C-alpha positions in Angstrom: 61.9 58.9 -1.4 58.6 58.2 -2.9 57.6 54.2 -2.1 55.7 52.4 -5.0 52.8 51.4 -4.4 52.7 47.3 -4.3 51.5 45.5 -7.2 48.0 43.7 -6.3 49.0 39.9 -6.2 47.1 38.2 -9.3 44.6 35.2 -8.4 46.1 32.1 -9.0 44.2 30.2 -11.9 43.3 26.9 -10.5 44.4 23.8 -12.3 42.0 21.5 -13.4 42.2 17.9 -13.5 42.0 16.4 -16.7 38.7 15.2 -15.2 37.5 18.1 -14.0 38.2 19.6 -17.5 36.0 16.4 -18.6 33.0 16.7 -16.3 33.6 21.3 -17.1 33.1 20.1 -20.7 30.0 18.0 -20.2 28.6 20.2 -18.4 28.0 23.0 -20.4 26.8 20.8 -23.0 24.5 20.3 -21.1 23.0 23.6 -20.3 23.3 24.5 -23.6 21.0 22.0 -24.4 18.5 22.9 -22.2 19.2 26.5 -23.0 19.2 26.7 -27.0 16.1 24.4 -26.5 13.9 27.2 -24.5 14.9 29.9 -26.9 14.2 27.5 -29.5 10.2 28.1 -28.5 10.4 31.8 -27.9 11.1 31.5 -24.2 13.5 34.5 -22.6 16.8 32.9 -21.0 17.6 34.7 -17.5 21.0 34.2 -16.8 20.8 33.6 -12.9 23.8 30.8 -12.7 26.2 31.7 -9.7 23.9 35.2 -8.8 23.7 34.3 -4.7 20.9 35.4 -3.0 19.1 34.5 0.2 15.5 32.4 -0.4 12.4 32.0 1.4 10.0 34.6 3.7 12.4 34.9 6.3 15.6 35.1 3.8 17.1 32.2 5.5 19.3 30.3 2.4 21.0 31.1 0.7 22.0 29.4 -2.8 21.6 30.6 -6.6 18.8 28.7 -9.4 20.7 27.6 -13.0 18.3 28.8 -14.8 15.5 30.6 -15.5 13.7 31.0 -18.2 10.2 33.4 -19.4 7.0 33.8 -21.8 4.7 36.0 -20.6 3.5 34.7 -17.0 4.9 31.9 -17.4 8.0 31.3 -15.0 10.0 28.1 -15.4 13.1 27.8 -12.5 15.5 25.3 -13.3 18.1 23.5 -12.3 20.8 20.9 -14.0 23.5 18.1 -12.7 25.4 15.3 -14.8 26.0 14.4 -11.4 25.5 10.0 -11.3 23.9 8.1 -9.1 27.1 8.4 -6.3 26.5 12.3 -5.9 22.4 12.4 -7.3 20.8 12.4 -4.5 23.0 14.8 -2.3 21.9 17.9 -4.6 18.5 16.6 -5.3 17.9 17.1 -1.6 19.6 20.6 -2.0 17.7 21.3 -5.1 14.3 20.6 -3.0 15.0 22.8 -0.4 16.0 26.2 -2.4 12.9 25.7 -4.2 10.6 24.7 -0.6 11.3 28.3 0.1 11.2 30.0 -3.4 8.0 28.0 -3.7 7.0 29.3 0.1 7.7 32.6 -1.1 5.0 32.3 -4.1 2.9 30.2 -1.9 2.1 32.8 0.6 2.1 35.8 -2.1 5.8 37.5 -0.7 6.5 37.5 -4.6 10.5 38.2 -2.9 11.6 36.2 -5.6 9.2 37.6 -8.6 10.2 41.0 -7.8 13.5 40.3 -7.8 13.8 38.8 -11.5 11.6 41.9 -12.3 13.7 44.1 -11.0 17.0 42.8 -12.5 15.5 41.2 -16.3 14.0 44.3 -16.6 14.6 43.8 -20.4 13.4 39.6 -20.5 9.6 41.0 -18.6 9.7 44.4 -20.7 8.6 41.8 -24.0 5.3 40.7 -22.6 2.9 42.1 -21.5 3.2 43.5 -17.9 1.1 40.7 -15.6 0.0 41.1 -11.5 2.2 39.3 -9.6 -0.2 36.8 -8.5 -0.7 36.2 -12.3 2.4 34.6 -12.4 2.5 30.4 -12.8 5.6 29.0 -11.8 6.7 25.9 -12.9 9.8 23.9 -11.2 12.3 21.9 -13.1 15.0 19.7 -12.8 17.2 18.6 -15.2 19.9 15.6 -15.1 22.1 13.4 -16.9 21.5 10.3 -16.1 18.1 8.2 -16.1 17.7 7.2 -12.6 14.6 4.8 -11.3 11.1 6.8 -10.6 11.1 5.5 -7.2 14.8 8.6 -6.5 12.8 11.6 -8.6 9.3 10.8 -6.8 10.0 12.2 -3.6 10.5 15.5 -5.6 7.1 16.3 -5.1 6.0 19.1 -7.6 9.6 19.1 -8.9 9.1 18.1 -13.3 12.1 15.8 -13.8 13.7 15.9 -17.0 16.4 13.2 -17.7 18.9 13.5 -21.1 16.2 11.5 -23.1 13.2 14.0 -22.2 15.8 17.3 -23.0 16.8 15.2 -27.0 13.3 14.8 -27.3 12.7 18.7 -26.8 15.8 19.5 -28.4 14.7 18.2 -31.3 11.6 19.8 -31.5 12.4 22.3 -30.7 14.3 22.7 -33.9 12.5 20.9 -35.6 8.8 23.4 -35.4 10.9 26.6 -33.2 8.6 28.8 -32.3 5.5 26.5 -32.4 7.2 23.7 -30.2 6.0 26.0 -27.0 2.5 23.4 -27.5 4.6 20.6 -26.7 6.3 22.5 -23.9 3.1 23.2 -22.0 1.6 19.9 -22.7 4.7 18.2 -21.3 3.9 21.9 -18.1 0.7 20.3 -17.9 -1.0 23.9 -18.3 -3.9 25.2 -19.1 -4.2 27.4 -23.1 -6.7 29.9 -20.9 -4.5 30.7 -18.5 -1.3 31.4 -20.9 -1.1 35.4 -21.3 -4.4 37.8 -20.6 -6.8 35.7 -18.8 -10.0 34.8 -21.0 -13.6 35.7 -18.9 -15.9 33.8 -21.4 -14.4 30.2 -22.7 -12.8 29.9 -25.6 -13.8 27.5 -28.9 -13.3 26.8 -32.4 -16.4 27.4 -34.0 -17.1 25.8 -37.8 -20.2 26.5 -39.0 -20.1 23.6 -41.8 -19.3 19.9 -40.9 -20.8 16.7 -42.6 -21.0 13.9 -39.8 -21.2 10.5 -40.4 -23.2 7.8 -38.1 -21.7 4.3 -37.8 -24.1 2.4 -40.2 -22.3 4.8 -42.6 -18.6 4.4 -41.8 -18.9 0.7 -40.3 -17.2 2.3 -37.4 -18.7 1.1 -34.3 -19.6 3.5 -31.4 -17.8 6.3 -33.4 -18.9 8.6 -35.4 -16.6 10.8 -38.2 -17.0 13.7 -38.6 -15.5 16.4 -42.1 -13.8 19.2 -42.0 -12.3 22.1 -42.4 -9.8 23.8 -40.0 -7.1 26.3 -39.4 -3.1 24.7 -39.4 -2.6 27.4 -36.2 -5.3 25.8 -34.6 -4.2 22.3 -34.8 -1.3 22.1 -33.6 -2.7 24.9 -30.7 -5.1 22.4 -29.5 -3.1 19.2 -31.0 -0.8 16.8 -29.5 0.9 13.6 -31.0 1.6 10.5 -29.1 5.3 9.9 -30.3 6.7 6.7 -29.2 9.8 8.8 -28.2 9.2 11.3 -26.3 9.8 12.0 -22.2 7.1 9.7 -21.6 7.7 6.2 -19.5 4.2 4.7 -21.2 3.5 1.6 -23.6 0.8 3.6 -24.9 2.8 5.5 -27.3 3.1 4.5 -30.8 3.7 7.6 -33.3 6.7 8.6 -35.3 9.1 11.7 -34.3 9.1 14.1 -36.9 11.4 13.9 -39.6 13.0 17.8 -40.2 13.2 17.0 -43.8 10.0 16.0 -44.5 8.7 19.3 -42.6 10.9 21.5 -44.8 10.2 19.4 -47.9 6.5 20.5 -47.2 7.2 24.0 -45.9 8.5 24.5 -49.3 5.4 22.9 -50.8 3.5 25.2 -49.4 5.5 28.3 -50.0 5.9 27.1 -53.4 2.0 27.0 -54.5 0.1 29.2 -51.5 -2.2 26.2 -51.4 -3.1 23.4 -48.8 -3.4 20.0 -49.8 -6.7 17.9 -50.4 -6.0 14.7 -48.7 -7.3 15.0 -45.3 -5.4 14.8 -41.7 -6.9 12.2 -39.8 -7.3 13.2 -35.7 -9.3 12.0 -32.9 -11.7 14.9 -31.2 -12.4 15.6 -27.5 -15.4 14.7 -25.5 -16.6 17.7 -25.0 -17.0 19.0 -28.6 -20.4 20.1 -29.3 -23.0 19.1 -32.7 -25.1 22.5 -33.4 -27.9 21.7 -35.5 -30.9 25.1 -36.4 -28.8 26.3 -32.5 -29.7 23.2 -31.0 -26.9 21.0 -29.5 -27.3 17.2 -31.0 -26.4 14.3 -28.2 -24.0 11.5 -29.5 -26.2 9.2 -30.1 -29.3 11.7 -31.8 -27.3 11.6 -34.7 -28.1 8.9 -36.9 -27.6 10.0 -40.5 -25.5 11.8 -43.1 -25.8 15.4 -42.6 -24.4 19.0 -41.9 -23.8 20.7 -38.3 -22.1 23.2 -36.7 -19.7 21.7 -34.6 -17.6 23.9 -31.7 -14.3 21.8 -30.5 -13.1 23.7 -27.4 -9.3 25.6 -27.5 -7.2 23.9 -25.1 -3.7 22.7 -25.4 -3.5 18.6 -25.6 -6.9 17.9 -26.6 -6.7 17.4 -30.3 -5.1 14.1 -31.0 -3.2 13.5 -33.9 -3.5 10.0 -35.8 -2.2 10.5 -39.3 -1.2 14.2 -40.9 1.4 15.4 -38.0 3.6 16.7 -40.9 1.2 18.3 -43.1 -0.2 20.6 -39.7 3.8 21.3 -38.2 4.8 22.1 -41.7 3.5 25.5 -41.0 5.1 26.4 -37.8 6.3 29.9 -37.0 10.2 30.8 -36.3 11.6 33.9 -37.2 13.1 32.8 -40.6 13.0 35.0 -43.3 9.8 33.1 -45.1 8.3 33.4 -41.7 5.6 36.7 -43.1 4.7 34.6 -46.0 3.8 31.3 -44.1 2.2 33.2 -41.0 -0.3 34.4 -43.9 -1.0 31.0 -45.1 -0.8 29.7 -41.5 -3.8 31.5 -40.5 -5.8 31.8 -43.8 -5.0 28.1 -45.1 -7.5 26.1 -43.9 -6.4 21.7 -43.5 -9.2 18.7 -44.7 -10.0 17.0 -41.0 -11.4 13.9 -40.8 -12.4 13.7 -37.0 -13.7 10.6 -34.8 -15.8 10.7 -32.5 -15.9 7.6 -29.7 -19.4 6.8 -27.6 -18.5 7.9 -24.3 -18.5 4.0 -23.1 -15.4 4.0 -25.3 -12.8 3.4 -22.8 -9.0 5.6 -23.4 -7.4 2.3 -24.0 -9.8 0.8 -26.4 -9.3 4.1 -28.5 -5.8 4.3 -29.0 -5.8 0.7 -29.8 -7.6 1.5 -32.2 -6.1 5.0 -34.0 -2.8 2.6 -33.8 -4.6 -0.3 -36.3 -5.5 3.1 -38.2 -1.9 4.5 -37.8 -0.4 1.1 -39.3 -3.5 0.8 -41.7 -2.1 4.1 -43.3 1.4 3.8 -43.4 2.2 0.3 -43.8 4.1 0.5 -46.4 6.1 3.3 -45.3 9.5 3.0 -45.1 10.3 6.0 -42.4 8.4 3.6 -40.0 11.0 1.9 -37.9 10.6 -1.9 -36.9 10.4 0.0 -32.8 7.5 2.2 -33.9 5.7 -0.7 -35.8 6.5 -3.1 -32.4 5.1 -0.7 -30.6 1.7 -0.4 -32.5 1.3 -4.6 -32.3 1.5 -3.8 -28.9 -0.7 -1.5 -28.4 -3.4 -3.4 -30.5 -3.0 -6.4 -28.4 -1.2 -6.0 -25.4 -1.5 -9.9 -24.6 -0.1 -11.3 -27.9 3.1 -12.8 -27.6 4.7 -9.7 -28.6 2.5 -7.2 -26.5 3.7 -9.1 -23.5 7.6 -9.6 -24.4 7.7 -5.6 -24.8 6.0 -5.4 -21.8 9.0 -7.1 -20.0 10.9 -5.3 -21.7 9.4 -2.4 -20.1 9.5 -3.7 -16.0 12.6 -5.1 -16.7 14.2 -1.6 -17.9 13.1 -0.3 -14.1 15.2 -2.5 -12.6 18.3 -2.0 -10.5 19.7 -5.0 -12.9 19.2 -3.8 -16.3 18.5 0.2 -15.2 17.8 1.3 -18.8 20.0 -1.2 -20.6 17.0 -1.9 -23.3 17.1 0.4 -25.9 13.4 1.2 -26.1 14.0 4.7 -28.1 15.6 6.2 -30.5 16.4 9.7 -28.8 18.2 7.5 -26.0 21.0 5.1 -26.7 21.2 2.3 -24.4 23.4 -1.2 -24.7 20.5 -4.1 -25.4 18.9 -3.6 -28.4 15.6 -4.8 -27.3 13.6 -4.9 -30.9 15.0 -9.1 -32.3 14.9 -10.2 -28.3 11.7 -9.7 -28.7 10.8 -10.9 -32.0 12.6 -13.7 -32.4 13.1 -15.5 -28.6 11.4 -13.2 -26.0 8.2 -13.3 -27.3 8.3 -17.3 -27.6 8.5 -17.2 -24.0 6.2 -15.5 -23.6 2.8 -17.2 -25.3 0.4 -18.5 -23.0 0.4 -22.9 -23.9 1.0 -25.4 -22.2 2.4 -27.2 -24.6 5.5 -25.5 -25.9 8.6 -24.7 -23.6 6.8 -21.1 -22.1 7.2 -19.5 -18.8 3.8 -19.9 -18.7 3.8 -23.7 -19.0 6.7 -24.2 -15.8 6.0 -21.3 -13.4 3.5 -21.4 -10.9 1.0 -19.1 -9.9 -1.9 -18.1 -8.4 -5.6 -18.7 -10.4 -2.6 -18.9 -14.0 -5.2 -21.0 -15.9 -7.6 -18.0 -16.1 -4.7 -16.4 -18.6 -6.2 -19.0 -21.0 -9.3 -16.4 -21.5 -8.8 -12.3 -21.6 -12.5 -12.0 -21.5 -12.5 -13.4 -18.0 -13.5 -11.0 -14.9 -9.8 -11.6 -13.3 -7.9 -11.6 -16.2 -6.1 -8.4 -15.9 -4.9 -9.3 -12.3 -3.9 -12.4 -13.2 -2.1 -10.9 -16.2 0.4 -8.3 -14.6 1.3 -10.9 -11.8 2.6 -13.0 -14.7 4.5 -10.2 -15.5 5.6 -9.8 -12.2 6.9 -13.3 -12.1 8.4 -13.5 -15.5 11.0 -10.6 -14.5 11.4 -12.2 -10.8 12.5 -15.2 -13.5 14.7 -13.4 -15.7 16.3 -11.6 -12.7 17.6 -14.0 -10.9 18.8 -16.1 -14.2 20.7 -12.9 -15.6 21.5 -12.1 -11.8 23.9 -14.9 -11.5 24.9 -13.6 -15.4 26.4 -10.7 -14.2 27.6 -12.3 -11.2 29.8 -14.8 -13.3 30.8 -12.3 -15.5 31.5 -8.8 -13.2 33.8 -7.4 -15.2 32.2 -7.5 -18.9 29.1 -6.5 -17.6 30.3 -3.2 -15.8 32.3 -2.6 -19.3 30.0 -2.8 -22.4 31.8 -1.4 -25.3 34.4 -3.7 -24.7 32.7 -7.0 -24.3 29.4 -8.3 -26.4 27.5 -9.4 -23.3 24.6 -7.1 -24.6 24.9 -7.8 -28.2 21.8 -9.9 -29.2 23.5 -12.8 -30.2 24.5 -13.1 -26.2 21.2 -12.1 -24.9 19.0 -14.3 -27.3 20.9 -16.9 -26.6 20.9 -16.7 -22.8 17.1 -16.7 -23.3 17.4 -19.1 -25.4 19.1 -21.9 -23.0 17.0 -21.0 -20.2 14.2 -22.2 -22.7 15.6 -25.3 -23.7 16.6 -25.8 -20.5 12.7 -25.8 -19.0 12.0 -29.4 -19.8 15.5 -30.7 -18.4 15.3 -28.5 -14.6 12.2 -26.7 -14.7 12.5 -23.3 -13.0 14.8 -22.5 -10.1 16.5 -19.6 -8.2 19.8 -17.5 -8.5 21.6 -19.9 -6.0 21.0 -22.5 -8.8 21.9 -20.4 -11.7 24.6 -18.7 -10.4 26.9 -22.1 -9.7 25.6 -23.7 -13.1 26.3 -20.2 -15.0 29.8 -20.5 -13.1 30.6 -22.9 -15.7 30.6 -21.2 -18.7 33.7 -20.8 -20.6 33.4 -17.9 -22.4 35.4 -14.6 -23.8 33.4 -12.0 -24.2 36.0 -9.6 -25.6 34.7 -7.8 -29.0 37.6 -9.4 -30.7 36.9 -12.8 -29.5 33.1 -13.4 -29.2 32.4 -14.6 -32.4 28.6 -15.4 -32.3 26.7 -13.0 -35.2 24.0 -11.7 -34.3 21.9 -13.6 -37.5 22.1 -17.0 -36.8 25.1 -16.9 -33.5 22.6 -16.9 -31.1 21.2 -20.7 -31.5 24.8 -21.8 -31.3 25.7 -19.8 -27.9 22.8 -22.3 -26.2 23.6 -25.0 -27.6 27.0 -23.8 -25.4 25.1 -22.5 -22.1 23.4 -26.0 -22.1 26.4 -27.8 -22.8 28.8 -26.7 -20.6 26.2 -24.9 -18.0 23.2 -27.4 -17.8 25.3 -30.5 -19.1 22.6 -30.6 -21.2 23.2 -31.8 -24.7 20.7 -31.4 -27.8 20.1 -34.1 -30.2 20.7 -32.7 -33.8 
């Protein structure tokens, strides 16, 4: 009797809980954004996820890498997580241990990981030139969904971290600029353009035969000269950078708006239809190492005191030419794999854009340059509908960081780093947060920041060493005392709103169901704080906690009736009466 072979038992499919299914969907969507962003930028995607191997010189660490991306001799090793604050530290630790092993392997020229990649993904490497192992530049990236306090990511050392806001920026830029978005990624990675691809033995530069330079006496601009010349769009895209307010950087010195896809495509269509560029100049700032040549002799900045024709040499470097106005005209020449690419490629190479370049005296500090450029941008674009109020507020803050609005924006940026308000204020169009900061800055917080002893302000009631110095912006200790003032303001606001959180814990935890973070609520609390100074001065957390507990208010969306326009005034009166027993006279 012949026995039938027993059928292999099928593995039971693990049934996922609804929470696990949701997490898997979120993880997949997050990874898709990462992969598509780099693919749009002409990077090759090496699918290494779930391929476990031993890492390190002694092959002592087993694990897998989520992603690897390749472009010429650039290799990006990537890990991602959607874990929240509770679990992320453990994941970051594991990632760093793995990356340390890979880095050690590269640093000691063992190259076992690189050799494995070359062998397994030879088809991807074949798309580029052949490079020696020591010619590859490695970058280690860590993507995480939830925004984390800076101290949690700083210990990652050589690993570059990208949160959801940064990823959204790259996703947007790569979708609009396609292959030409590489330069933005190179800028983030801090790559030297001369080391991307085959290394050139000589310094590359754009040499422009005819440029008209004007001294300060003609332009009326102090400590800077203007240069007019023609430059290829391809070169401007390669060497240019834009200080876009909404990108991966956390800085107050950013003012430009994001690229608008419809505007880019409209200009691109114009280029294709008309086969010519524009007669109006784009405006840029030129790098400090630009050279001016007259009759084969280099001329120094101070030697140029009349209008004259010169040759200029602009070094070919990433992040060297600051685009102040005209980014849409420049980037409409982007490179892609679309059907119109062959025609655009010809225009990108042949058409030259009229450029007005600013050359600064080396004595002008970087912050003063940015201040001037932001002012120039606003002068040019003050009537443009596409420039948002938040961008304009950023520019005002840059032009005068010690103005009431400039100081108020500084406070918001600092509060956003605290545990209490961590990332709750919306300071970017890319990253939606619970609290809209623009109206708070403009209508209440700016008034509170005024350096005035006659009005009800932080300055009048806060006591700190040498505060009188703040009345003179030219004082040698002004910057030092200003930082103390900002710190003291943040401390007071934290004490006050910590009391609010302590008495309205559920509302603070669930802002989607409540309006505790609405403009009316936030401005109402701040206005009440301001109006309480005259009667009770400045107090600590314990004092405010004991007072706020007397506030009888329902923050649920259907029940909180104070409006965003004028409602905060009425809400502040309620807070004053119920918490501080202060009744305002009409």
